[in-house]
C-alpha positions in Angstrom: 66.0 -163.5 -111.0 67.8 -162.2 -114.0 65.9 -160.9 -117.0 65.2 -163.3 -119.8 67.5 -163.0 -122.8 64.5 -162.7 -125.2 61.1 -161.2 -124.8 57.6 -162.2 -126.0 57.6 -159.3 -128.4 60.9 -160.5 -129.9 59.7 -164.0 -130.3 56.4 -162.9 -131.8 58.3 -160.7 -134.3 60.7 -163.4 -135.3 58.2 -166.3 -135.5 54.7 -164.8 -135.6 52.8 -167.6 -137.4 54.6 -170.5 -135.5 54.1 -168.9 -132.1 50.4 -168.3 -132.7 49.9 -171.9 -133.9 52.1 -173.5 -131.3 51.0 -171.5 -128.3 47.2 -171.6 -129.0 45.3 -172.4 -125.8 43.5 -175.7 -126.1 40.1 -174.3 -125.1 40.0 -170.7 -126.4 42.4 -171.0 -129.4 44.1 -167.7 -128.3 47.8 -167.5 -127.8 48.7 -168.3 -124.1 51.2 -165.5 -123.4 51.7 -166.7 -119.8 53.0 -170.1 -120.9 55.2 -168.4 -123.6 56.7 -166.0 -121.0 57.4 -169.0 -118.7 59.1 -170.8 -121.6 61.3 -167.8 -122.3 62.3 -167.6 -118.6 63.1 -171.3 -118.5 65.1 -171.0 -121.8 67.1 -168.1 -120.3 67.9 -170.2 -117.2 69.0 -173.0 -119.5 71.2 -170.6 -121.5 72.8 -169.3 -118.3 73.4 -172.8 -116.9 75.3 -173.7 -120.1 77.3 -170.5 -120.2 78.2 -170.4 -116.5 81.0 -172.9 -117.3 82.8 -169.8 -118.7 81.0 -166.6 -117.8 79.9 -165.2 -114.5 76.4 -163.8 -114.0 77.9 -160.3 -114.1 79.5 -161.0 -117.5 76.2 -162.3 -118.9 74.5 -159.1 -117.7 77.1 -157.0 -119.5 77.3 -158.4 -123.0 77.4 -156.1 -125.9 74.6 -155.6 -128.4 75.7 -158.2 -130.9 76.2 -160.9 -128.1 72.8 -160.0 -126.7 71.2 -160.5 -130.1 72.8 -163.9 -130.5 71.8 -165.0 -127.0 68.2 -163.8 -127.8 68.2 -166.0 -131.0 69.4 -169.1 -129.1 66.9 -168.4 -126.3 64.0 -168.0 -128.7 65.0 -171.4 -130.4 65.0 -173.1 -127.0 61.8 -171.3 -125.9 59.9 -172.2 -129.1 60.7 -175.9 -128.6 59.6 -175.6 -124.9 56.4 -174.0 -125.9 55.7 -176.7 -128.5 56.4 -179.4 -125.8 54.1 -177.7 -123.3 51.3 -177.8 -125.8 52.2 -181.3 -127.1 52.9 -179.8 -130.6 56.5 -180.6 -131.1 58.2 -181.3 -134.4 61.5 -182.6 -135.6 62.4 -179.1 -137.0 61.8 -177.5 -133.6 63.8 -180.2 -131.9 66.6 -179.7 -134.3 66.6 -175.9 -133.7 66.7 -176.6 -129.9 69.6 -179.0 -130.3 71.6 -176.7 -132.5 71.1 -173.8 -130.1 72.4 -175.9 -127.2 75.4 -177.1 -129.2 76.3 -173.6 -130.2 76.0 -172.4 -126.5 78.1 -175.4 -125.4 80.8 -174.4 -128.0 80.8 -170.9 -126.6 81.1 -172.2 -123.1 84.1 -174.4 -124.1 85.9 -171.6 -125.8 85.2 -172.3 -129.4 83.4 -169.0 -129.6 83.0 -166.0 -127.3 80.6 -163.3 -126.1 81.8 -159.7 -126.1 81.6 -158.1 -122.6 81.2 -154.3 -122.5 84.4 -152.7 -121.2 84.4 -151.4 -117.7 81.5 -153.6 -116.6 83.4 -156.8 -115.7 83.7 -157.4 -112.0 87.3 -157.6 -111.0 88.6 -160.9 -109.4 88.8 -160.7 -105.6 92.2 -160.3 -104.1 93.4 -162.2 -101.0 92.5 -159.2 -98.8 89.0 -158.9 -100.4 88.2 -162.5 -100.7 88.4 -163.6 -97.1 88.5 -167.2 -98.1 86.4 -166.9 -101.2 87.8 -168.0 -104.6 86.7 -166.7 -108.0 85.5 -168.9 -110.8 89.0 -169.2 -112.3 90.9 -169.0 -109.0 93.6 -171.5 -108.2 94.0 -172.9 -104.7 97.2 -174.3 -103.4 97.2 -175.5 -99.8 100.1 -177.8 -99.0 101.6 -179.0 -95.7 105.0 -177.7 -94.7 108.0 -179.5 -96.2 109.4 -182.3 -94.0 112.7 -182.6 -95.7 114.3 -179.2 -96.4 117.7 -177.6 -96.2 116.7 -176.0 -92.9 115.7 -179.3 -91.4 119.1 -180.8 -92.2 121.0 -177.8 -90.8 121.7 -176.1 -94.1 120.9 -172.6 -95.3 117.3 -171.9 -96.2 
């Protein structure tokens, strides 16, 4: 499984009071880091699933520092909402942050924005010799039957 786009430390640094309040265990009152980590992993899976419309897993693993930071911000917004839901402490503001993050990710996936991929880390598209029947995410496949009516079938030059 790929690493999450954001860590517990990043989330705690960005939203310390909210995280402590939202992720407090029902019995002990202490922050439940296990549930927060699970929310961060789930949020990262959600981010990847949205962005895979445009980016390969290799591309997402090779984003530059600025793109990694913005993915971390969106992941934290999604994770914070997931944490709040798991503890039944959601609010309209958290839901709005979640929805905005998803909209921005969908815009990136549709080409209205972009992530910067570090040069030299992109995986080249397979060639016909390499692919052995496999097609890349942007590959075009044309498989047509032979032409019935052609110059050759009517005795002309081909």
